[in-house]
N, C-alpha and C positions, 0 to 999 in steps of 0.2 A: 504494500500500500504506500502511496505517496506520503512522505514524512510530514509534509505541510498539512495534509488533510488529517493524518493520524493525530497530530498534536491538537488540532481543532476538536476532533472527536473525543480525545482523552479529557480535555478541559471541560467540554460540555457535559460529558457523562458524570464527571466528578461533581460539577456544579449542580446537576439535576438532583443529586442526593441531598444537597444542602437546601435546595428550594422545596423539596418534598416535605420537609418538616418545618418550613417557615410559616409563621402565623399570618392571618389575614391583615392585621394592622401593619406589619412590617412590609408586606407586599404592596399595600396601598401607599405607604410612605415612599416606596421606591417609584411607583407610578407617578405620584405627584411630583417627585423630584425630576423625573424624566420629562414631564410636561413643562416644568419650569425651565429646564435646560433647553428644550426645544424652542421655547418662547424667547429666551435670551439670545439664542443663536439663529434667529429667523433670517436675518440679513445674510449671514454666512451660508445658510442652507439654500436660500433662493438664488444666491450668486452661483453656487455650485450647480444648481439645476439649470440655470441659464447656459452654463458651459456645456452641459450635456445636450441641451436642446440645440445649440448652435452646431455641435458636432453631428447630431442626428440629422438635422436638415441638410448639412453638407453631404451626408451619405445617402440622401434621398429617401429618408424614412417617410412612410405614409402619414397623412394627416390624422388618421385614427390612432396610430401609435404615438404620434407627437402629443396628441391630446392626453393619452394615458401617462405619458412621461412628464407632462407639465406640472409644476409645483409652484404656484404663485401664492401671494399673501393670503387670499381667501381660502384656497385649498389647504395650505399649511395650518391656518387657524382652525379649520374644520378637523384636521387630523389631531391637533393638540386637544381640541374639545372632546374628541372621541376617547382620547387617553383618560381625560378627567371623568368621562362618563363611566369608564370601566372601573374606576375607583368606587363609584357609587353602587355598582352591581354586586349582588350576592356572590360570595365565593362558594363555588360548588364543592370544592375539596373538603372532605371530611363529612359531607352530608350522608346520612344513612337512610336507606329505603328498603322496601320489601322485608321488613322485620317480621319474624314469626318464631314461635316456640314449638319445637317438635314434641311428640308424646313422651320421648325419653328425657325431656327437660333441657335439651340443647337449644340455646337461643341463636338464631341465624339472622344476619342482616347483611346487606351490601353497603359498602362504604366507598364513596367516590375518591379516587386517587389520581395523581398526575399520570400522564402517559409515559413521560420520561424525557426524551430528546426528540424534538421535532425538526426535521430537515425540510427546508423550503427552497425550491428553485423557481425563480420568477423573472419576468421580462417587463421592462419599461414601466414599472409601477412603483415608484419610490414610496407611495403611501403604504404598500404592503410591508415594508420594513418596520414601520412603527406599529401597524396593526398586529403583526405577528408578535413582536416583542411585548406589547401591552397585554395581549391575551395569554401568551405563554407565561409571563411573570405572574399574572393573577392566578393562574391555575397551577403554578409550581413546576412548570416545564422549562427546561433549557432549550435553546434553539440554535441551529446552524443555518445561516442564510447565504444563498448564492444568487445574487441579482445578475441581471444582464450587463454586458459591456456598455450598453447605451446609457445606463444610469449609474455608473460606478462613482462619479464625482458626487452626485446627490446622496448616494448611499453612504459614502465615506463620511460626509458631513453629518448625516443623520445618526450614524453609529457613534460618532464622536460625542454628539449631544446626549445620546442614550447612555453611553458609558459614563459620562460626567454625572448624570443624574443618579445612576446606580452607585457610583462611588460615594456621592454625598449621602446616600441613604445607607451606606455600609452594607451593600449587597454585592456579592461576588460578580465582577464584570465578566467572568468566564461563562456565565449563564447565557450570554449573547455572543456567539461566534459569527464573524462575517468573513466570507471568502472573497478577498479583494483581488485575487488573481482571476483574470477573465478568460484564461485558456479553456477552450471547450473540451479539451482532452481530460479535464478534471471531472467532468460530469459523470461519465461511466463509472469512475472510481468512487465518486460521491454516492452513487446509487447502490454501491455494494458495501457500504459502511455499516452493515447490520450489527456489527459488534458494538457500535456506539449509538446509532440512530434507531429510534423505535417506529417512526412513521415519516413518510415522505409526502409532501404536498406540492405539486407543481401548479404554478399560477402563470398561465400563458395560453398559447394556441393549441390546436389539436396535435400539431407536430411534437411539441414538448410533452404533452400528455402521453402520446404514443411511445416516445423514447423511454419515459419513466416506467410505463406499464410493462414494456418489453424487456428492459435492462435491469430493473431494480430487484435486488434480493430482499428489500425492505417493503412492508405493506405500503401501498400507495393510495392516496385519496385523489381520485380523478374529478375534476370540476372545471367550471368556468365556460365550457364550450357547449353549445346546443342552439338549435334554431328556435327562436321565440315566435309563437303564433298568437293571433287573436282571431276567434271565430265570431262573426256577427250572425246571430240566430234569426229565425223567421219573424219573431215578434219583439226584437230588441227595440229600445227607444233610440231611433236613429239620430235625432237631434243631439241627445246626450252621449251617443256613442262616438261621434266625431272628435270631441275634445280628448276622450280617452285614447283613441288611436293616435292622434297628433302627439299627445304627451308621451306615449310609448315609443314613438319614432323620433321625436325632435328634442325632447328634454336633454338627452345626452346620447347622440346617435352612435358613439363609439363604445358604449357600454355593452357588456355581455347580455344584459337583460332588455336591451332595446328591441323593438319589434322588427322582425325579419320578414314574416309572411302573414298576409291578411287573407282570411278565408271568409267569403260572403255567401250567405244563403241565397239561392236563386230566386226565392220569393221576393226579396227586397232589393236585389242587385240593381234593377233599372232605376229605382228611386234613389238608392243610396250612393251609387257611384258618382253622379253629378254633384252631390253634396260633398263627397270626398275630393273630387277634382278641384272644386272651388277653394278648399282649404289647403290641399297639397300644393297648389300653385303659389301660395304665399311663401312657402319654404323651399320652392324649387325641388321638390322630392322627385327623384327618378322612379318611375313605376315600371316594373317588369311583370307583364301580365300574361295569363293564359288567354287563349283565343277569344273566349266569350267576354272576359273582363277587358281585354284589349279593345274589342269593338265598342263597348260601352264607354270607356275612357275616351276613345277617339271621337265618338259621337258627341261627347260632352265638350269637345274642343281642347282636350288636354294634350300638350305638346311634348313634355318630357316623358316620353312613353316608348317602350320597345317590347317586342314579343319575348315571352319567356323561352329560354333554351332548355335543353333536356335536364341540365343540372341546376337551373336557377333556384329551385325551391330547396336546394341543399346548401345554400349560401348563408353564412353569417355575415351580413353586409357591413357592419361596423361603420356605417355612414348613412347619408340621406338617400338611401335606396330601399324600396320595399317591393316584395313579390306579392302579387294579388291573383287569387284564383276564386272562381265561383264553384260552390258545392251544393249538392241536393239538400243535405240535412246534417244533423250533428253526427250521425254515424259516418258519413263520408268525410266530414271534418276530422274526426278521430282517426280514421284510416289514413288520411293524409299525414297527420302528426306522427303516427306510428312508423310510416315509411320514411319520413323526412326528419328524423332525429330530434323529436321534441323531448329534450331531457332537462331543460333549464327552467324557463318561465313561460307559461301559456295561459291565455285568458279566454273566457266565453262572455259575450255580451248578450243577455237574454232576460226575458221576463217569464220564462218557463222553468219552474223549479225542477221538474223531472229531467229536462235537458241539461240544466246546470249540474245536477248530481251525476248524470251520466258522463258529462264531460270531465269533471274533476276526478271521478273514479276511473275513467278510461284512459286519460292522457298519461304519458310516461314522465312528465316533468317533475322536477324537485319542488316547484312552487306552482300551484294551479289557482287561478283567480276567477272570481265571478264578478262581473261588472266593475272591473278595476284595471288600472294600468299595470303592465308587466314591470314597470320601472321600480316597483317597491321591493324587489328581491335584493335585499342588502342588509347586512348585519345591523347597521345603524338604524335603518328604517324599521327593522323588526324589533328594535329595542334591545339588541344584543351588545350595544356599545361599539362594536366593530366586528370584523370577521377575519378568519384566517383563509377562508376559501368558500366558494359555493359548490358543495359536492353534488355532482350529477350521477353518482353511483349510489347504491342503496345500502352498502355496508362500509363503515359502521355509522356513517352520518349521511343525511340527505338534505340538501338545501344549505342556506347560510350556516357556517360553522362558527359558533360563538364559544363561550366558556365551557358549557356542559360537554360540547363535542370534543373538547381537548382533555377530557378526563376518561378514565376507565373505572373499574371498581374491583374491589377484592371482597371475598366473603369473610365476615367476622363471625367466629363461632365461639360462643361463650357457655361454659358449663360450670358446675360446682364439683370440680374434681371428678368429672364424668368419665366413665370408661364404656367402651362398646361391648355389648353382650354377644 
């Protein structure tokens, strides 16, 4: 094993044992100190991020990725606010549940414990650095972070502030390890550090998730990628549906929970598509449409329009593009989502309770919505304070991963000098 990585692993593993027995007050003290240090170093962090942005633009990085990389005053303030929110959240570690007493007198319960060491590989998202650290510290987990080369200056500045805060709170700085070497050859070795790392979380595109899934000897939580759909049912309130669709697409187009595909019931398509065309035009949204939908948008005079290709409905657009298709009913809508990777965030707009229940039970997504924007799938929006990832697999977590999802449990078995007969 690479000696550089081995040293990171050894330090993180040792620190994880210290964190596992740390009380909540001490962990909260550390989080507060980290938030204070990030605040005092705001200018330094933003300057480092500008350096990353300049280099990324020079390399031709897409606007969607640049948006994820950007860390301005407003976003950094939001990140710091999230750290302070984590302080106010209940600490799940030590909580007991499923308690019962067996006929032989043995008392059983499950007690929440930290997972240990969390390894995270991520791209172009400096906010992930702070989110991971805050949630890991609150739950008594150490972490090893490997950000992308495009955000290395930002991450170095963030890690410096984080370590400053931990030092002031007298918490071992070894609990947060950062891989500042950007050599991609380190990734396969990182994924095989099962001697030190208990769980891997990739935060990036489908390619990164595939690499981790195929090469890791450590359990991997796959998340963040999936085609987000909205289905407009036969009796949806069309006037109120338009703002929900616009919000899902426009509020932050590069987000992983932004709308990718709009499915419209054939009963309302002729009335609804002209309404959409009027609003889509305000934002210059590119519409990639199936033949029936294409004809109706064209008839409505919509210009930023093109016919759907064979793979159009498999695209996570990450920008101001939306696929549109007309379907017969909720069953055809569900069939479409099953074929086209609905694993993240999907919504139905309807006034039919049975169809709403059929949709949320039948769709494969981590978050299913009834009459709401897909943009709410987020740890902060769900009241989790922050998130380490949005898991789109079903074990051991599904959806935004907050504090509880960073814990496991052990059985606590209590007797009165009890022996088995």
